[in-house]
N, C-alpha and C positions, 0 to 999 in steps of 0.2 A: 591534369599535371603531374609530372613525373616528379620524383622525390629530388632534392636539390642537395642536401645535405644528410650525413649520418651524424647523429648525437643531439637532434632537436625532439623535445617531448612531443608527444601526441597530444589532440585534445578528444581522442576517443577515448569515453569511460566506460570500461566494461561492466560496470555494475547496473549503468544505466540505458547500455544500449545504443544504438544510432540514430534514434529518436532524440536523444538529450544532444546529441553530437548534431543533429541537424538543425534543431531549436536553435542551438547557439550560433550556428554559422549565419542562420537566416535573420536573427536579430543584430549581427553586426551591423554596423554603419559605413555605408557606401567609402566615405570621406577616408577611411582608416586604411584603406587600400584592402579591404578584403571583398570578396565576390558575394553578392545577393543570389541567392539560389532561386529559381522560380521551380513553382511545383509543376514537373512534368511527367511524363510517363517513365522514361527512361531512369530518373533520380528515383520516384516512388518505387520502381521496380527493383533498382537494386538494393534500397533500403529493405524494403520487405524481404527479398532474398536471405538479408542479414537476420531476419527476425524471425527465419523459418528454423526452428531447432534441429529439426532432422537432420540438418547438415554436419557432416563430420568436421574435425577441427582443423584439416587441412584446408577444406574447401573456406573455412570460414577464413581461415588468414588469406588465402586468395581474395576472396570477396572483398576483404578490408580493403586491400589495396586496389582492387576495381574500384570500388565506392570512393575511395580519395581521387581516383581519376575523374569519375563521372561529375564530383562536387566540386572538382577544381583545385582540391586543398593541397597545402604543402606540410611538411611536418611540423615548421614553425615558419615564423617571421624573420627570414635572414635579408638583414640591412643590404642594398645593393654594393655598398661600398666594404662590405665583408666579404661577399660571393667574388668582387672584383681581387682583393686581397688573396683568398684562397687558389682565385686560378692564377694571379701573379706568380705564389710561391710554388704552384704547380709546376708551371714553367722555368722558372728558376731552378728548381730541382732536376727538372730534365736535362737540363743544359750542365748542372753540375756533374749527373750521372753520365752523361756522355763525356765529357772531359775526364772525369776519372777513369772511364773505360779506354777511350784512348791512350791517355797515358800509361796506362799500367799494360795494355798490348802493344805498344810501339816503344816501349823502353827496351834500348839494347836489342832491335830487332834485327841489326846485321850480325848479332853474337850466337852462335859461334859462326865464324866464315867457313863453315865446310858443312857437307851433307850429313843431317841430322835425322834418322830414322827414317820413314816413308818416304823421306823427298827423294831417295832415289826411284821410288816409283813414279810419285806423279810429278814430279820435275821434267824426269825424262818421257814423261807423257805429253808433257806442254812442249818440250823439245820437239816429239813427232808431228805435233799439230803445225808447229813453226815450219818444219821442214816437209810437211806432207806426206810424211809417210805411215804405212798403215798398221798398227798395231792391235792386240785384243786385250780387253780387260773386262773382268766380272761385272763391272759397275756401268750403270750407263754414262753417255758421254760428256754431259753439260760441265761437271766440275772440273774435269781437267780440261774443257775447252775453255772455259774462264781462265783458267791458270796459265795455258799458253798464251791467250789474247793479252792477258795482263803483262807477260814477259814480251811478248812482242812491241807493245804500245810503251814499254819503257826501257826500250832498247835493248833486250835478250835476242840473240840471232839462231840460238835453237844449237850452238854447237858443242856445249858442254855435256859430256857423256852420262852423268848422273851415274856412274859406276856402281859405287857401294857406300855405305855411311864411312865417314871421315873425311872423302876425296875433300880437299879445299876448293874453292870457287875461284880462287887466284883471280884472275883478271874479269872473268864472267860476271855479268850484271844479273844479279839474283834477287836485288832488293825489292825488285817490283813485284815479284809474284809472292814474295813473303809479306810484303806490304798490303797486297790485295787481301790475303788470306785474314790478315790482321785486322783489316778495315771490316771486312764480315763480322770477323768476331766481337769486335768493338759494339757491333749493333745489338748483340744480345743483350745486355744490361739495359739500354732502352728500350727496347722491345718487352722484356719483363715488366718492367716499369709501368709499361703504360697499360699493359694487359692486366695486371694485377690492380691497377689503377681503375681501371674499367669495370673490373668485377667487383671491387670492395669497394668504391666510391672513398677511398683511404689513403691520404698521402704517407702517412707512417709504413702503412702495410706495403705500399710499393717502393720505398726507400729501404726497406729489410731486403725485399727479393733483388733490387740492385745490388746491393751491398753485398748478399751472398754470392752473385754472380762475378762483381767486381773484383772482390778479394780471394777470388778462390785459384788456388796455385794452378790446378789442374785444366780450368776454362781457359788462364793465362798460357800457360803452355802451349794446348792446343790448338790456340790461336794464330801463333807467332810463327809457325812452320809452312811448307808447302803442303798442304794437306787437304783432304776432302772434307774432314769434319767441320770446321768452321763455314765452309759453305752450304754443308748438308744443315746445320743448326739453325743459319740464317733464315732460310728457306723455312724448316720445319716452324720456327717460332714467328717468322713474318706470317704463316698460314694460321698460327692460333691468334695472333693481334689482329688479324684482318676479321676472323671468324668472329671474333668476340666483338670487334667495332661494329660489323654488320649486325650483330645481334641487338647491340644499342640501337639500332636506327630502325627496330620492327615498327614503331608507330609513325615514322616516316617512309614508309613502302614505297617503291618507285620513285625516290628522289633523287637525284644527283649522287649525294653522299651515299645511299645506299647502294646504288649501282656500282660505285667507286668502290667500297670496300669487298661487295659481292665478287667484282672481278680483281680486286687484289688477292683474295683468297684463290681464286682458282690459278691465277699466274704463279701464287708462290708454291701451290700444291704439285703443278706442274716441275717448277725448281725443284722441290725435295724428292719428287721420284725422279726427275732427270740427273741428280749427282748419284744417287744412291737407291736400291730397292728398300730400304729401312724408310723410305718416304710413305711407303704404303700404309705404314702404322698413322702418320698423321692425316692421309686420306681417309682411313677408317674412322678416326676419331673426329674429322669434319662430317663425316658422310652420317653417324650415328647423331651428330648435333642437329645434321639437316632433317633427318628424318623423324626427330623428335620435333622440330619447330614445324613442320609441315602438318604433321599429326596434331598439334596444338592450332593452329589454323584450320585444320579441316574442322575441327570441334566447335569452331567459332559460327556460330547460327546467324552472327549479323553479316557474317563476309561470304559473298556469293559465290557458286561453283564456278562462276566464270571468273570471279577474280581470283580465286583458289588457281584455277589453271594457269593464270599468267604466273602467279608465286610459282608455281610448279617448273613451268617454262623456263622461267628464268634462272632457275637453278639447276635445271639439266642444261641450258646454254653455259651457264658461267662455272660452274663446278665438275661437268662430266666433259661436255664438247670443246670448252676452251682449253682445258688441261688437257686433254687427248691431243688436240691438235698441235700442241705447244709441244708436247712430248715427242709427237713424231716428227716436228720440225726439228729438233734438236738431232735426230741420228739423221736426218735428210742432208743437214749442215756437215755433222761427222763424216759421212759418203762422200759428199761433195768435197771437203777438204783433203781428206786423206785419200788420195788418190794413185798412190805410189806404191809398190812393192814394198814391203817390208816384214818385221819379225812376226805379225798376226797373222801373215798368210796361211799358215800351215792349219790353223784351227777352223779354216773354212773351205766348202766345198769348191771343185774343180772349177765351177760355173761361175763361182764369187768371185774365184781369183782370175779368171778371165778378163776383169772390168780392172785390174790394177795395173798402172804403168810399169814396165821393166819386168813383170811377171812371164815366164815363159808362155803363157797361155795369151797374152795380152796380143791383141791382132793378129794372133796365129790362125791358119787354115789349114783345114783336114777334113776328110768326108764326114757328112753328116750321121750318117747310119752304119752298122759294126755289119761288116759282110765276111764269110769265110775267106780265109787267106789273107786277112789282114794283119797288121804287127801291130800291138796295142801295149800299154800301161793301164793297170787294174790300180786305182786307191781305194782303202776303205774309208768309209763316211764316217767312221766315228772321228771324236775330236783329236786333231793333229794327226789323223791317220796317215800310215804311209803306204808304200806302193809294195805289189806283190813282187817278191824279188827272189831270185834263186842264185846259187854261185857252185864251183866246182867241189866246195867241202862236206864233206859227210858228215851224219850224226855220229857222234863218239860212241864206243862200246859201252851198251848198258842203259841208252837212251833210244829207245824204240829198235826200228830196223835200221841198220849201218847203211843209208841211203842217202841220196843227197838233200842239203838243207834247203828247206823254204822258208822265208821270213817275209818281213813286213816294210821292203823300202825298194828304192827305184830299180826297175828292170823291165826288159820287152820281152812279150811271149807273142807267138802265131797262134792263131783262130783255126782250130781245124775239125773238118768234120769228123763224125764218130767212126765213118770208116774209111777216113783217108789214106791213101797210099803215096800217091806223088803229085807234084803240082802240074798242070798243064795249062801254059799260057792262054791257049785259046778257049778254054772253058768260060762259060758265061757266069758272072758276079751273081752268087747268092747271100742274100742277106741273111743274118742271124734273126731268129723270131722267138718271143717266149714262148717256151716248153720245148725249145731244141735240145738235145744231148749233143756236145761237144767235146771236143780235146783242146786245153792249153800246152803248146810247147814251148819249150823255155829255149828262146833265140840263142843264147851265147852255148850252152851245155847239149841242147836239142834231146832233152829229157823232159818228160810230161807230168804234168802237175797231177799227183798221185795220193791216196790217201788206202788207209786200211784200218785194221782193228787193234793196231799198237797203241798203246797211250802216248797222248802228247809228252812233251818233255816238262812242262810247267803245270798245266793244266791238265791234271792227270785222269779228269773224268771225260776229257774230250780226246779224239783219237788222232795220230800223227799226220801230218802232211808233209811229203816228200816229193824230190824229183826222180822220176824213173823211168828205166827204158833206154834204147839207145837208137839215135838217130830217128826217135819220133815213135819208134814201133814200143808196146808196151804190153799191158794185159786190162781186162775190163775193169780193173780199179782206176785207171787213167779217163773215165768219162764221167760228165759233169752235166746235169741240167740246169739250163739258164732259165731263173725266171725273174721278169721286170716286176718290181714291187708296184702293187695297183695294177698291172697289166693283166690282159687275157689273152687267148691263144692267138696267134696271128700277128699280133703287136711287134713292131721293128724295135729295136734296140737303139736309143741317139747317144752319142757321144756325149760327155757332159752333164748332161740332166738327167739320164735314164739311172735310177738306182737298180741294182740287179742282186740276185743271190745265185749260189752255185752249189746246188745239190748234189752231195754224190751219188750215183747210182747206185752202187754196189753195198753202203752202209746206211744210205738213207740220210748222213750228218750234212751240216750246212759249213761251208768255207768259213774260217771266224777268225778274226784278229782280237787275241785278247789283252792287247796293250802292254804285257809283261815283256819284260826286256830278257833275252838268253843272256846266259854266261858267256865268258870269252871264248869259249870255243864255238859259239854262235855270233861272234864278232860283236855282241851287245846289240844286235838287231831285236825286232818285235816278235815275239812267237806269233805264228799262224798255225790253227789247229783246225780240227773239224769237229764241229759242236752236233752232239744227238740232240740237243735241245733247239727245237727247231723256233723259238721264237722270235719274231720279228725285230731284231734290235740294230742300231747303227753298228755295231761291231761284226755283225754278218753281211751288211750291205756293202757294195762293191759299186764304182762308175768308172767308165772308160775315159781316161784323160785323153794320151797321144792316142793317134790312130792314123796309120800310114797304108795305105792301098792304091797301087799305081792305075787301078782299072776302075777308080770310081774319082769323080770331080770333087774337088774341094771347094769347101766354101768357107765363109770368115766366121770365125767364133763372136764375130760383133752380133750376129743375129741369135746366138745361144745366150747371150749375157742375160741374167735373171733382172726382173723388172725390180721397182724400188719395195714395192709390198714383200718380194718373194726374199730380198736379202733383210729386209726389217726383221721377217718373221724366223731366219735362218739365225741370223744376230742374236736374237732373244733365246733362241733355242740352245746356243751355244754357250750362250753365258749361263743359262740355268743350270746346261749339265755340268760346266766347269766347276762351278760354284757349290754345286752337290757332290762333287769329287775332292772339294777339298778337305782333308783329313788331320785329325790332329796330330799324325805321325809326321806331318809335313814340318819343314825345318826352314827358319827365316834365313835370308843372306845376312843378319844381324844376328852375331851366334850368342848375344847376351838377351835376345828378347824371349819372353816367356808368355805361355798362354795363361789364361785364366778360365775360372768357372764364374756363372752369372752371380750367385751367392758370394762371390769376393767382391765382387763390386760395392754395393750400398756402404758395407763396414769399411771399404778403402784398405782392403786387406795386403793387395801388392800393385805396385805400379809398374811403370813401362821406362825402361833405360833409352833416353831419346840421344845422348852423346856422352861419350866417354866412361872408361872402367876404373881407371887406376887413379892416385892421387896425382900423378902428373898430368892429366889430362883435364879439359875444361868439360864438366859435367852437370848435364841437365837431367831433370827424372821426373818423367810424368806423374804427378801424384796430387790428387787431391787435397784442398786446406782440411785436414782433418777434424778441426772444428766445425767447419761448415758442413763437413759430409755426415759426420757423426749426429749432428742437429735436424739436417734433413732427414735421416732415418729415423731418429726420435719423434720427429714433428708428424710424421706419417702415422705413427701409433697414436699419437695425440688427437692427430684431426679422427682418426675413425673412434675413440673415445666421444671427443667432442658432438660430431655430428650425429652419434648414437644417441646422446643425451638429448641434443636439439631436436630430432626426429620424433622422439620419444614424448617430450614435452608438448610437441605440438599434436601429436596422435592422440595423447590422453585429453586435450583440451586445457591443458594448463594457460590460466592467464598469464599473458607477457606483456611488457612495456613495449613501446614503438620501437624502442631502441634493443631489445632483446629480440623481438621479431624481424629487424632488418638484420641483424647478426644471424639469426639463422638463417634467412634468405642466402647471405654470402658464403655460409658455409655449406647449406645443400646445393647452392646451384652453381656457383665461383670454385667452392672448392671441390666439388663433385667432377668438374672438368678437369681440372687439374689432376685429381687423382686418377681419372680416368686415362688421361694422357700417361701419365705414369706407368700404369698399370700396360697400357699399349705397346710402351715402348722399352718394358724392361721383361715382360712375363714369355713372351715369344721366344727369346733367346734358349730358355731352359729346354727347349724342345727343337733346337736346331742341332745336327750333328756334326757341323762343322767346326775348324778351329776357331776359338774366340779370343777376344784381347780387351784389356782394361778399357781402352778408350771406346768400346761399343756402348758403354753405359751412359756416355755424354749426354745425348739425346734426352733421356729420362731423367738426367740430373736437372735441365732446363725447367721441366714439370714439379719435380719434389721442391726445387726453389722457390717455386712461386706457391708452392702449397703451403711450405713452412712462413711465407710471410703472410699469407691470409690468415693461417692458423694461429700465429701468434699474436697479431694484432688483435683478432678476434679474444682470445684467450685475456690479454692485457684487459681489454674493453670490459671483459664480462665481470671483473671484481666490482661492478658497481652493483651485483646480486648479493654481495657481501657487506662493502663499507660505504660510507658517504662517498658523495659526488667529489669532492674535493680531495679526499684521498684516492679515489681511485684516479682521478688524474693525474696526481703525481706519482702513481704505480705506473700509470701507462706512458708517461714522458719519461720516467727513469727506466723502466723496462726497455722501450724502445733504443734508449741511448746506450744502455748498457750491452743490447745486442750488438750494435753497428759498433760501439768500441771492443767489443770481444772480437768481431770478426777483422777489423783491423789491428789490433795486438798480433793475432793469429798469424794474419798475413805478413805482420813483420818477422816474425818467427821464422817463418817458412818460405818467404821469398827466394831465397838462394836455390830453390827445388827449379824455380821458373828462370831465374835471370845468370844461373850459373856459379857451381861451387868449385872450388880449387883446394889443395891440401888433402890432408888426412880425411878418409870417409867418418860416418858419425859415430861408429863404435869405438874410434881412436878418442881419449880424452883431449888430446890437443885439437881436436877437429872443431871448427866453428860451428857445426850441426852436432856436437855433443850434446845429449840430453834429450836431443829431440826424435831419436829414434823409437817411438813409443810401441810399434809393433815390429817383432823378428822377422816378419814377411819384406820389410821395408828393405830397400837395398841402394840407398844413398850413403 
């Protein structure tokens, strides 16, 4: 039988061992509600194991728990009325936590009635879903789809442009999208409450944790606006709660509730990853827990390998196959809904764009294979790549040879043979093949695509690319060898689908689009150069998009559309490439936004302006409650000290009471999961080269807050090691009360950060926030 409550004294006597315990148990009378134990092999084996002094202290501690299970003992005789009352208090507390969470998140939810911070991005993306307009974002689609769905169901028609922060919503319905995010944000304190309650079996620990999240101004602010963060944190904490609940059902394997929590874990993992790739961190946490759980099952000699196989398959299905299927289905819905051409087209390949209604390639028809004499456009395969372009303008003096400019935007070219003279209408069609030597003649100016040993205008280690010659005549520097990526000699070149490279015959360099913007003399178009570095990259790959040849039959591009697995793969490649190119030099459309470093976050060094700058504006400032954040940081250090002491005590075989052993278990198991979760959601940011913001820390904050609840509850209970039980109880009750009052009072001081500030800023003595700017880096 499992332990029902903490704080009950055990009848295990370390001095006399398990034999004395067994003797007392077997001598009890049945009518007093205790179980008389029969002499059987299982009981005797468990007792003999404890009498083996060769076992180390950790094994002793584990085996004591195992013997209690075998003997059917509880820690104490808890009256049914007491258990019932405890359960009622647990339910009442959960209701109170939920109500406080809802009140703090929904208070002034409509203020301010204008765009705040990143609402300009995610509100706009919600509009795109309502309008079915294709767009691109570096995050997976689930969060934006849910925002769009919430807006659609609450009467928003997708017509508001979400142009920039500060724009007023006027008559447009935005409340539904904000309310949806606030609702998911309101679930975080109850989820944390239930998680800590399950791990610690302590109602005060759960209440401390819930209070930390309810009264944190940062969590309130980030939950009240149209953002991905509350949606992401909902699924992260839902995954952790489901994982913990599933672990608590290990003694009821394959029961209905066991399957329910396992399935919910998989669903929440898919949700977390479907909102942001940060969801990978909670997947790693659950994965490590699952491996440890399976390893423990494998070591159970009473568990058959067949049954172990069932455990393994259940986890593979619910934690791998189910989340993967759901994640893929999010993209399937995403592509199904966004079927109209929009601002995201240019990030994707020509073949991808051909499936979008309104794109010039949609329902178009053209010859399938490239042939000599064709008129074509060439598009660079890199992200947002442009078209191979030329015009009458020459490079200026001092920029390579003073020849015709070639850059990276739309234009038409003729595909010519190496020895082409004049076109004869009676000539048979000859297809271009992998390895052929070709010449590209610019249709408008009749000059050939040309390169030579002059340096490129911007990429100095590359060679210049120009337009050269008159009426198609030029020199050997006009010849290029065409290579189909992954092809072999004789392969034909397919429009839209084939990726090709053009190798300059004279210099051996490859036609390359650097992505760098030319100065005004180049009409601020994108530089095209010839790279001597032949590494195969998207910048050196091109595809033929438009293709006109009167001698060839046209086919509908419908047959060249990519399959769903192909567009799924392409979308992930694009997301990863674009995300990796986000550099710290990038500027936000909100000119008061500042980036930060990961070491800033736990110390609450600097927040973010959500709305307003000067004293005449309604100001919202994203900053965590400093009392809560600094207590969380201190509690991490305190936990490390406490768990070290607990582990050392057990390792050295120090005799501990049942209460102390239970506290050690909570620290070493429950606290370990929360500490690991904090590390996994925080440390990876130190390795990221992309721009980082303060709000990236909030998933880690969830774990540090739960760790704080467990740590302080355990520390306050541990006073029984130094003082009498009555004094310990007063210290414990008083300590919990002081902590919650401290959270509430600090929330009272800093709540204007979340609910709006007007008047002078904090450095002005007449400001209502005067005296609360505890760090110079705070900007409210």
